[in-house]
C-alpha positions as CSV (number, residue, x, y, z in Angstrom):
1,M,-101.9,-61.7,18.4
2,T,-99.1,-61.6,20.8
3,V,-96.9,-63.6,23.2
4,T,-96.7,-62.0,26.6
5,V,-93.5,-62.3,28.7
6,I,-94.3,-63.3,32.3
7,K,-90.6,-63.9,33.2
8,P,-87.8,-62.9,30.9
9,G,-85.2,-65.5,31.7
10,M,-81.5,-64.8,32.1
11,L,-80.9,-63.4,28.5
12,S,-83.5,-63.8,25.9
13,S,-83.2,-62.0,22.6
14,F,-84.4,-62.3,19.0
15,Q,-81.8,-63.4,16.5
16,D,-81.8,-64.5,12.9
17,G,-78.9,-65.5,10.6
18,G,-77.2,-62.1,11.1
19,R,-76.9,-58.6,9.7
20,Y,-74.5,-58.9,6.8
21,G,-73.1,-56.4,4.4
22,F,-72.6,-53.5,6.8
23,Q,-69.3,-54.3,8.6
24,H,-67.5,-51.8,6.5
25,Q,-69.8,-49.2,8.1
26,G,-69.0,-50.4,11.6
27,I,-72.3,-52.4,12.0
28,P,-71.6,-55.9,13.6
29,A,-73.3,-58.9,12.2
30,A,-74.8,-60.3,15.4
31,G,-77.3,-63.2,14.7
32,A,-77.8,-66.5,16.4
33,M,-74.9,-68.0,18.4
34,D,-76.0,-71.5,17.4
35,E,-77.1,-71.0,13.8
36,R,-77.8,-74.8,13.4
37,A,-80.3,-74.8,16.3
38,H,-81.9,-71.5,15.0
39,R,-82.4,-73.0,11.5
40,L,-83.6,-76.3,12.9
41,A,-86.3,-74.6,15.1
42,N,-87.6,-72.6,12.2
43,A,-87.7,-75.7,10.0
44,L,-89.6,-77.7,12.6
45,A,-92.1,-74.8,13.0
46,G,-92.9,-75.0,9.3
47,N,-91.0,-71.7,8.4
48,T,-89.2,-70.9,5.3
49,G,-86.7,-68.1,4.9
50,D,-85.0,-66.8,8.0
51,P,-87.4,-65.3,10.5
52,A,-85.9,-64.5,13.9
53,T,-86.1,-67.0,16.7
54,L,-86.0,-66.3,20.4
55,E,-82.5,-67.2,21.7
56,M,-82.6,-68.2,25.3
57,T,-79.5,-68.5,27.5
58,L,-79.1,-70.8,30.5
59,T,-82.5,-70.2,32.0
60,G,-85.6,-69.8,29.8
61,P,-88.4,-67.3,30.1
62,T,-92.1,-67.9,31.0
63,L,-94.3,-66.9,28.1
64,R,-98.1,-66.8,27.6
65,F,-99.5,-67.3,24.1
66,D,-102.4,-64.8,23.6
67,A,-103.3,-66.5,20.3
68,P,-103.0,-70.1,19.1
69,A,-99.7,-70.9,17.5
70,C,-97.5,-73.7,16.3
71,F,-94.0,-73.5,17.8
72,A,-90.8,-75.6,18.0
73,L,-87.7,-75.7,20.2
74,A,-84.2,-76.6,19.3
75,G,-80.7,-76.5,20.9
76,A,-80.2,-77.1,24.6
77,D,-82.9,-78.9,26.5
78,M,-84.2,-76.4,29.1
79,K,-87.0,-78.7,30.4
80,A,-89.8,-76.9,28.6
81,T,-93.4,-77.3,29.9
82,L,-96.7,-76.2,28.4
83,N,-99.3,-75.6,31.1
84,G,-97.1,-77.7,33.4
85,Q,-96.8,-80.7,31.0
86,D,-93.4,-81.6,29.7
87,V,-92.9,-80.9,26.0
88,P,-90.0,-82.1,23.8
89,V,-87.5,-80.4,21.7
90,H,-87.3,-81.0,18.0
91,R,-91.0,-81.4,17.5
92,P,-93.7,-79.0,16.1
93,L,-96.1,-78.3,18.9
94,V,-99.5,-76.4,19.2
95,A,-100.3,-73.8,21.8
96,R,-103.8,-72.5,22.4
97,A,-104.6,-68.9,23.4
98,G,-103.8,-68.6,27.1
99,D,-101.3,-71.5,27.2
100,T,-98.1,-70.9,29.2
101,L,-94.7,-72.0,28.0
102,A,-92.1,-72.3,30.8
103,F,-88.7,-73.7,31.3
104,A,-87.8,-75.6,34.4
105,G,-84.0,-75.7,33.6
106,P,-81.2,-75.9,34.1
107,A,-80.2,-76.3,30.5
108,A,-78.9,-79.7,29.5
109,G,-76.7,-80.4,26.5
110,G,-75.7,-76.8,26.1
111,V,-76.5,-73.3,27.3
112,R,-78.7,-71.9,24.5
113,A,-82.2,-72.9,23.2
114,Y,-84.2,-71.4,20.4
115,L,-87.9,-70.9,20.1
116,A,-89.5,-70.5,16.7
117,V,-93.2,-69.8,15.9
118,H,-94.9,-70.6,12.6
119,G,-95.0,-67.5,10.6
120,G,-92.4,-65.8,12.7
121,F,-92.5,-63.0,15.3
122,D,-93.6,-59.6,13.9
123,L,-90.4,-57.7,14.3
124,P,-89.1,-54.8,12.3
125,S,-86.2,-55.4,9.8
126,V,-83.2,-53.2,10.5
127,M,-80.7,-53.2,7.7
128,G,-82.1,-56.5,6.4
129,S,-82.1,-58.4,9.7
130,E,-84.4,-59.0,12.7
131,S,-81.4,-59.7,15.0
132,T,-80.9,-57.9,18.2
133,Y,-77.5,-56.2,18.7
134,L,-77.5,-55.7,22.4
135,R,-74.5,-53.5,22.8
136,S,-75.9,-50.7,20.6
137,G,-79.5,-51.4,21.3
138,F,-81.1,-51.9,17.9
139,G,-82.9,-54.7,16.1
140,G,-85.1,-57.5,17.5
141,F,-87.6,-56.2,20.0
142,E,-86.8,-52.6,21.0
143,G,-83.1,-53.5,20.6
144,R,-82.8,-55.3,23.9
145,A,-83.3,-58.5,25.8
146,L,-86.9,-59.4,27.0
147,R,-88.4,-57.8,30.1
148,R,-91.4,-58.8,32.2
149,G,-94.6,-57.5,30.6
150,D,-93.3,-57.3,27.0
151,Q,-95.9,-58.2,24.4
152,I,-94.3,-59.7,21.3
153,P,-96.5,-59.6,18.2
154,L,-96.9,-62.6,16.0
155,R,-96.7,-62.2,12.2
156,A,-99.5,-64.8,11.8
157,A,-101.5,-67.0,14.1
158,L,-103.5,-70.3,13.8
159,S,-107.2,-69.7,13.3
160,E,-109.1,-70.1,16.5
161,D,-112.0,-71.7,14.7
162,R,-109.9,-74.6,13.6
163,D,-109.6,-78.0,15.3
164,L,-106.4,-77.5,17.2
165,L,-106.5,-80.9,18.8
166,A,-106.8,-82.5,15.4
167,L,-103.8,-80.4,14.2
168,H,-101.8,-81.4,17.2
169,R,-102.5,-85.1,16.5
170,A,-101.7,-84.6,12.8
171,L,-98.4,-82.9,13.6
172,W,-97.5,-85.6,16.0
173,E,-97.9,-88.2,13.2
174,V,-95.4,-86.4,11.0
175,R,-92.2,-88.5,11.0
176,I,-89.2,-86.4,11.8
177,Y,-85.8,-87.9,11.2
178,L,-83.0,-85.7,12.4
179,P,-79.7,-86.3,10.6
180,G,-76.8,-86.8,13.0
181,V,-74.9,-83.8,11.7
182,L,-77.9,-81.6,12.8
183,A,-78.2,-83.1,16.3
184,N,-77.2,-81.0,19.3
185,K,-73.8,-82.4,20.1
186,R,-71.2,-81.2,22.5
187,R,-67.6,-81.6,21.3
188,A,-64.6,-81.7,23.5
189,V,-62.3,-81.3,20.5
190,I,-63.1,-78.3,18.2
191,R,-61.8,-78.5,14.6
192,V,-59.9,-75.5,13.4
193,L,-58.1,-74.3,10.3
194,P,-54.7,-72.5,10.6
195,G,-55.3,-68.8,10.9
196,M,-53.8,-66.1,8.7
197,H,-50.9,-65.6,11.1
198,W,-50.4,-69.3,12.1
199,D,-46.8,-69.4,10.8
200,A,-45.9,-66.2,12.7
201,F,-46.4,-67.9,16.1
202,S,-43.6,-69.8,17.7
203,S,-43.4,-73.6,17.2
204,A,-43.9,-74.0,20.9
205,T,-47.1,-72.0,20.7
206,R,-48.4,-73.9,17.7
207,G,-47.8,-77.1,19.5
208,A,-49.5,-75.9,22.7
209,F,-52.5,-74.7,20.8
210,T,-53.2,-78.2,19.3
211,Q,-52.1,-80.3,22.3
212,A,-53.0,-78.4,25.5
213,E,-56.4,-78.0,27.1
214,F,-58.1,-74.6,27.4
215,R,-60.9,-73.4,29.7
216,I,-63.6,-70.9,28.7
217,S,-63.2,-67.9,31.0
218,P,-66.0,-66.3,33.0
219,Q,-65.1,-63.2,31.0
220,S,-67.0,-64.5,28.0
221,D,-70.2,-63.5,26.2
222,R,-71.8,-63.2,22.8
223,M,-69.0,-61.0,21.7
224,G,-66.1,-63.4,22.4
225,Y,-64.9,-66.3,24.5
226,R,-61.7,-65.7,26.4
227,L,-59.6,-68.8,26.9
228,Q,-57.5,-69.7,29.9
229,G,-54.5,-71.9,29.1
230,P,-50.9,-71.8,28.0
231,A,-49.7,-68.3,27.0
232,L,-49.5,-68.0,23.2
233,A,-46.9,-65.9,21.6
234,L,-45.6,-64.8,18.2
235,E,-42.1,-65.8,17.1
236,R,-41.2,-62.1,17.2
237,P,-43.2,-58.9,17.8
238,R,-44.7,-57.4,14.6
239,Q,-47.0,-54.5,13.6
240,M,-50.3,-55.5,12.1
241,L,-53.1,-53.7,10.3
242,S,-56.7,-54.1,11.5
243,E,-58.7,-56.5,9.3
244,A,-62.4,-57.6,9.1
245,A,-63.4,-59.8,12.0
246,S,-65.1,-63.2,11.4
247,F,-67.3,-65.5,13.6
248,G,-64.9,-68.1,15.0
249,T,-61.6,-66.3,14.5
250,V,-59.1,-67.0,17.3
251,Q,-57.2,-63.9,18.1
252,V,-54.3,-63.6,20.5
253,P,-53.7,-60.2,22.3
254,S,-50.4,-59.3,23.7
255,G,-51.2,-60.9,27.0
256,G,-51.2,-64.3,25.4
257,E,-54.8,-65.4,26.2
258,A,-56.7,-66.3,23.1
259,I,-60.1,-64.9,22.4
260,I,-62.6,-66.6,20.0
261,L,-64.7,-64.0,18.3
262,M,-68.4,-64.9,18.5
263,A,-71.7,-63.6,17.0
264,D,-71.6,-60.1,18.5
265,R,-67.9,-59.6,17.5
266,Q,-66.5,-56.2,16.6
267,T,-66.3,-55.4,12.9
268,T,-62.5,-55.3,12.7
269,G,-59.6,-56.6,14.8
270,G,-55.8,-56.0,14.8
271,Y,-54.6,-58.9,16.9
272,P,-52.8,-61.8,15.2
273,K,-55.0,-64.7,14.2
274,I,-53.7,-68.1,15.2
275,A,-56.7,-70.2,13.9
276,Q,-60.3,-70.1,12.5
277,I,-62.9,-72.4,14.0
278,A,-64.4,-74.7,11.3
279,T,-68.0,-73.4,10.6
280,V,-69.4,-76.9,11.3
281,D,-68.2,-76.7,14.9
282,L,-69.4,-73.2,15.7
283,P,-72.7,-74.5,17.1
284,A,-70.9,-76.8,19.5
285,L,-68.7,-73.9,20.6
286,A,-71.8,-71.7,21.1
287,Q,-73.3,-74.3,23.4
288,S,-70.2,-74.3,25.6
289,A,-70.3,-72.4,28.9
290,P,-67.7,-70.6,31.0
291,G,-65.7,-73.2,32.9
292,D,-66.0,-75.8,30.0
293,T,-62.7,-77.1,28.6
294,L,-61.8,-77.2,25.0
295,R,-59.1,-78.8,22.8
296,F,-58.4,-78.0,19.2
297,A,-57.5,-80.2,16.3
298,L,-56.3,-78.9,12.9
299,I,-58.1,-79.8,9.7
300,D,-57.5,-78.5,6.2
301,L,-59.8,-76.3,4.0
302,D,-61.0,-79.3,1.9
303,E,-62.1,-81.1,5.0
304,A,-63.9,-78.0,6.4
305,Q,-65.7,-77.5,3.1
306,R,-66.7,-81.2,3.0
307,L,-68.2,-80.9,6.5
308,D,-70.1,-77.8,5.5
309,G,-71.4,-79.6,2.5
310,E,-72.7,-82.5,4.6
311,R,-74.5,-80.1,6.9
312,E,-76.2,-78.2,4.1
313,H,-77.2,-81.4,2.4
314,A,-78.7,-82.6,5.7
315,F,-80.7,-79.4,6.0
316,A,-81.9,-79.8,2.4
317,Q,-83.1,-83.3,3.1
318,L,-84.8,-82.2,6.3
319,T,-86.6,-79.4,4.5
320,E,-87.9,-81.8,1.9
321,A,-89.0,-84.3,4.5
322,L,-90.9,-81.6,6.4
323,A,-93.1,-80.7,3.4
324,P,-96.1,-82.6,4.9
325,L,-95.7,-80.5,8.1
326,R,-95.8,-77.2,6.1
327,A,-98.8,-78.4,4.2
328,L,-100.7,-79.1,7.4
329,L,-99.9,-75.6,8.8
330,S,-100.3,-73.3,5.7
331,P,-104.1,-73.5,5.4
332,L,-104.6,-73.0,9.1
333,T,-102.7,-69.7,9.2
334,K,-104.3,-66.3,9.2
335,E,-102.5,-63.0,8.7
336,P,-103.0,-60.2,11.3
337,R,-105.5,-57.5,10.3
């Protein structure tokens, strides 16, 4: 029971919620860049827990299902087709053995899409996570991005002796209401909290950070987004100790160009931190591409926590609403021998 890679796409790797608890040993967290889309794809595929999804960047792969499976797509719309027929995002879908999933692209509404299969991909857990950390080559599938000819095992597959057409129709009848806070939205203004060293920056720098426009540099990847814009500077030079690095921290090296730390960030950093991206806006940031422009707006901790609470409440509501979907799938699943 596998999925065979016909074409790998630009950068396709398996990611889950991240590898936490090991930064003190120098192990980066990695994980999905757009955690919202990753979680959404899993929910729509009828999964519980946090199995890895396939994170696809800019151009998607071409995949052949060698066993029947239920799958779902979330995040950017890469113009997916199944056997040449358009298929939507944000719906549970059924593939038969031999079906080909392809992506016509280019991506719309972002740069990253996520593919989940019911039951998950059968990947080894490395330090409690199935995420791929590309720079060190571990986790996911052989610690790397997909290549032509790879055969990705499925943890479970839909029984071939079941009526897959009836299942498809039944899944299509399941009503799916996607709360607005879970929709794939691009934001021109990213909400931030003052960073640990906010007050150490000059007043002119603090004003520029919240009023000027910044462009994402081509020198950006899963590790960090480098920003082009006004030079940012401390009020006066100072020595700093290295501290743990977090997803969304905005660091400012001595050259004055800010860097936003992303999913594959290093474990520690010693540059001054001007801001922290609000968690609720990390997905919008992850869907931004080099050349896109950003503006930043300050919010306080209470507002950031309120926004987080709204998002988690929306996921809880969606999970409850998808109970009929999980009921349809669970009796049709067989474990690999």
